[in-house]
N, C-alpha and C positions, 0 to 999 in steps of 0.2 A: 504571323510574324515570328521569325526565328530569334530566340533570345540567346545571346552569348553569355553563358554562365561563367562566373569567375572560377578559376582552378582552386580546388579545395585541398587543404593540407591536413593530414592526420596528426593529431597531437595527443600526448599523454599527460593528464593532470596528476600530480602527486598529492594525495591526501594522507592524513594519519591512517596507518594500515595495521594497527594492532589487531590480532585475531587469535582465537583459540585454536591451537593445533590439535587438541584432543577434546572436542566438544562433549563427547559421551562421558569421558572421565571427569571433566569439570562438573557436568550436571549430576553425576552419581555422587560426587563429593558434596555438592550443594544440598542434595536431597537428604543425605545422611546428616549433614551439619544443621539442617533446619530444625531438628528435634521433633518433627511431626511423625507420628506413627499411624499405622493402619491396623485395625483389628482383623484377626483371622476371620475369613468369610464375609467381610464387609464388601458391599457393592459400591464401587467408587466410579463416579462419572468424571471423565477427563474432557474438558471443554477445549475445542480447537476451532480456530476461526478461519476466515476466508481470505487472508492476506498471503502473498507469496513470501515465505520466510525461509531463509537459508537453513538447511539441515532440519527442516520441520519433521519429516518422517523419523529421523534418528532421535530427535528430542522427544517425540511422542513415544517412540519405542522404549527409550530408556525410562521414561516415567511409568509406562505400563509395567516394565520389568521390575521397577522398584516397588510398585504396589503388589505385584504377584509374589515377590520375594518375601513379603510379610504375610502372605496368605490371603491377600485381598483379591477381589474379583473385579477387574477394571473393564469399563466400556467407554467408548468415545461418543460424545454428543457434539454436533455442530453448534457453534456459538457465533452466529453471524447475522443476527437481526433479520433483515429482509432479503439478504443476498440469496443467490441460487433461485431467483424467481419467487422467493417467499414460499417455497414448497419443500417438503421433506425429501423428496427424491432429488430435487435440484441441489439442496445443501449437501446431501451425501455425494453427489457427483462432483461438487466443488472440492470436497476433501479428497476424494479419490483422484481427482485431477492433479492434486499436489503430491500424490504418492502416499497419502494417509489412508491405507487400506488395512483390513484385518490381517492379510498375509504379511504386510510390511511391519506392522506394529504389534501384532499379537493380541489385539483386542477388537471386538466387533464394534461397528458403528450403529448406534441406535438413534435414528433421525426422526424427529417429530416436530411439528409446529405447535403442538399443544402446550399450554402454559397453566400454571396455578398462580394465584395472587397471594403475595406475602403481605404482612402488616405494613402499612404505609407510614405509620407514625404521623408526623406533622406535614408530610409531603402533599403537594397539590396535585400529584399524579399517582395513579395506581402503580404498584410494584409487581411486575410480572416476572415469572421465572420458569424456565424450561421444566415441563412436567416430569420428564424422565430423570433429570438431574435432581429435582425435588424429591423423587422417590428413592434416590440413592442414600447410602449411609454417609457419604462424604463427596465433596466436589473439589477437583483440582483444575485451575484455569491456566492455559498456556498462551502467551501472546508476546509479540514484539512490542517494545515500548519505543515510541517515536513521536515527533511533533505531528499534530493533527492538521488536516487540510481545510478545516472550517473555522477553527477558533484556537486561542492560546490561553493556557491557564496552568494551574499546578498539576492537573491530570488531563492528558490528551489521549492519544492512542496508547492503549496499554491494558493493564489488568483491571483497573477500576471501570474503564469503558466496556471491557468484555463482560464484566459482571452485570452491568446495568443494561447495556444495549445488546451485546451478543447473546447472553443467556436469557435476555428478555424476549428474544425471538421477535417476530413481526409486531406483536401487540406491544411489547415494551419499547421497541424502537419508535413506533408511531406515537406512543404516549409522550416520550421525551422530545422527539423532533417537532411535535406540534407547538412546542414553546420556542422554536427557532434556535438561534445560536445561544440564547440565554439558557435554554434547556440543556444543551450539550455542556456548556461551560460551568453552569452553576447547579442545575438540578441533577445532572448525571452523577456527580460524586455523592450526592445525598442519597440517591437511589442505591448506589453501590454500597454505601454504609449500611443501609437497611438490609441488603442482601447478605452482607458479611455478618450481620447480627442474626438473621433468621434462615439463611440458606445452606447451612451445614458446609461452609467452605473450609477446606483444610489448608490449602496453600495456593500460591500462585507461582508459576515459573515465568519470570520475566527475561526477555531476550533483548540484547542490544546488538546492532550490526554496525560495522564501519562503513565508510563511504563507498566501499567496493562490494556491498551486499554480502559481507562475510560476518559470521558470528564472532563478536569480540568479547561478549560477556553473557553469562547466564546466572541468574539468581533464583534460588528457591526460597520464597518468602512466606513464613507462616501467616495465615489469614489476618490475624489481628494487627500485624505489622505492615500490611500492604499500604494503607493510607499514608503512613509515615515514610516508608521507604521509596515509594514510586516517584515522588517529585525529584529526588536526587538522581534517580536513574534516567528520568526524562531529561534533566539538564545534561547528563553525559551523552545521551542519544542525540540531543540537539547539537552539541559541539562536534559530533562525529558526522553530521550530515554533509554530503557533497554539495557542490554548487557549480553554476555556470561561471566561466572565467571573466565575463563582462556583464555590466549592469545595464548597458544600452545596446539593444540589438534591433536590426531591421527585420530579420526573419529567423525563426527557430523551426527547423525541420525535425519532427518527431516521428521516427519510423513506426512506432507502435504505442498505443495506449491500452489500458486494461485494468480491471479490478485487482488482478494479481500484482500489478505494479503500484497502484495507489487506489484508495477508495474513490478518488475522483478521476481515475484513468491516467491523469498526469498529476504529479505532486504539486499542489499549489504553492508550497514553500520554494520549489525550484523555479517555477515559471512566473511567479509574481502576480498571479491572478486568483482572486477569490470568487468573484461573481455571486455574492449573496446580497440580496436587496437590503439596503440599510447599513451594510457593513463597509468600512473603508477598505479600499484596495491597498495591497502592500506597496511600499515606496519603491522597491526594487526586487528583482530586475524589471526593466521596462522594455517590453518586446512589442514591436508594432504588429507583426503578423506571426501567428503560429499555424503551421501546416501539419496536420496529423494524417498519417498515410495508411495506417492499418490498425486492426483490433486484435489483441492477442487471443490465441486459442484458449488459454486458461481463463479468460474472462467469461467464457460460456455465453457470449452474445450480449453481455451487460455492458452497454456503452455509456453508462452514467459518467458525466464529465466531458462528453463530446462537445458541449457548448463552451468549454474553455478554449477550444480551437477557433480559428477564423476561417479555415477551409479544410475539408476532408476529401478523401478520394471515394470513388464509386466502390472500390474494393472494401474499404472500411464500412461504408454504408450497407453493403450487401451482407455483412456478417452480423449486423445488429439484430438481436432478439428483442423485439419491442415489448414483449410481455415481461421479460426479466428486467429490462431497463426501466419500464414504467413502474414496476413494483418498487424499485429503488427510488425513482423520482417522487412518487406519491408518498413514500415514507418520509423522505427528508424534507420535502416541500421547497427545496432550493431549485426552482424551476429554471433560472437562468443557465444553470450548469447543463441543462439537457436540451437547450434550444439547438436546432439543427443548423450547422453552418452551411454555406454554399458547398455543393458537391461537384468535384472535378472528375472527369472521366478517367484520367490517368495521373500518374505522379508528375509527369512533365507539365500537364495542364495545371495541376495544383500549384506547382512552384512558379509557373509563368503568371498565374493569377496573383500569387503572393507578391511577386515583384510589382505587378500593376498596382497592388494595394499600397505600395510604398512610394508610388510616383509623386513628384518627379525624382528619380534616383538612378544614377548611372550604375548598372549592374556590377561593374568592376569595382565600385566603391561600397557596395552593399556589405553590411556587417551580418554575416550569415553563419549560423552554427547548425550542424546536423548531429543529432544524438539518437541512439537506439531507443531509449526510453528514459524516463526521469529517475530510474533506479541506477542506471549505469552511465556515469559521467566521467569515468576514468579515462576512456579513449573516445575522443570526439573528432569531428571534421570541422574545420574552420576556413572561412574565406580569407583572402589576403588582407582585407581591412582589419579583421579580427586578429590575425597573426601578427600584423605590424604593431598592434596595440599591446599584445600580451606575450609575444615570443621571447622576450628577454627575462621574464620572471623566473625566479629560481625553482618554482614548482611545476614549470612547463617543460616538457621534453618534446621536441619536434621529431616525429617518427619519419615523416616523409610525405611526398605528394601523393594524393589519391588519383587514380586514373580517371577515365571518363565518368562523369556524374551519372549518366543514364546508360541503360542498356535497352535500346528501343525507347518505349515510352515510360518504362519503369526505372526507378533508381537502381543503380548497381548495388549488389549486396554491401552491407555496411563495411565489412573488411573485404574488399574486392580482391580477386585473384591477381590483379595487376598493381596492387599497392607496392610502392617502392620503399624499402626500409632504409632509414638513414644509417650511415656508418658501416 
C-alpha cells in the first residue's frame, strides 16, 4: 500500500540561548577562584565520563593545564560505570571518540576497571572507587549537570553521580543499581558523600548547557561544597532544557539514538517515557508511536534505551553491539528499556508501520514531528497538523517547507538539499 505522507515544514524553536563565548577563559577564572591548590609533583586524576558534552576536550585540556601550571602531574581516568562494555579498552575508546586524547588534552588516559573499597559508614552497600584514582594524590571530576533520565531529586546527573557511579566503575554501578530507582535517588548521594570524605577529591568542574547543546556555565567547586552547590546548578540546568512544541503527538521520528545523546539513547525527559517497572510514567508529552531510525557512531554499539521506541530500522539493529548493550542492561536492571521493538527493513517501512500503529488515522491529519535526536530540538520538521497548532507562537519561526520526505526507501537528510528557506 502506498502511503501519502503529509508535507513536512521545517521550523525553528527559540529557547533561552545564553552561552559562554570564552569557555576556556571562564574555566581558568573559575579554577583560580576556587582556592584549591595542587602540590608540586602531586599525581592528580581527572575523571571524565561517557556523555557527549560540548567543548569537552577543551574543558579537560584547560583543567590539565591548570594542574600542570602548579607543578602537578595530571592523568585522565574514565568515570563511566559500566559503559564502554564495562572494559578498560572500551572506556578508553569512548573518551577518545569524544576527542579526549592525550594529544588533545596533554594528559595520558589511565583506564582500568579495578576498584578499591572505601569505608561505607552506615551505608547498606559497599563504596567502590577507581583504583587508579584512589592511588593518586588528588581527584578532579568533570561532568555536565542535568536532569536524570530515571529519577528526580536534589542530585541527578552531575558531580555527585559521577563520584558514586562513574568512579565506582562497574562494581559500584551494580551495587547502587541493585537497589533500583531508590538506590539512584537516595543511596547514590550518600555514597558520594562517603567518597568526598575518603576519596581525596579536590574539586568538581560542573558544566551546564543551554537548549542548543552549548556551554552556558562552568563552575569549579571545591569538594566540600559540591553537595551544597549542585542542587542550585541542577535547577538552572532543568530550566534550560529544550522541549517538543506539543504535548500530544501521533508519531515522533527520531533520526538517531545513542549513549552520547543520553544515557537512555533518547532523553526520557524529552519523550515522556520512563519504562521502569513500578515507576509512574511522565504525564507529558504523550506520544503514540516513536520510530527510531539509527544508532550514533559515538555510542559504540551500545543501544541501551532502544526499548523506549516502538519501532526501529534494520540499519539501527545492525549497529547494536549486544555485549556492550547487555553490560549496560544487567547493570541497571531496567529491562523494559532494552526490549527489542519490531524491526522494519527501511525507513519507509518503519514510518508506514508507525502510521498503522495509529490507525484509524488520516495521514493528512497526523501530528508528526521529526527530530535529529533529543539533544537538538532547535530545528525540527513538523506535519501540517502540528504547524497549525503551534505556528503562531512567538518562539516559533517557520523556515519553510521540506522537500520529499524520502530518497528511495530512506529518509532524506535532515536538512535536505532541497529545503526552501522562507523570506
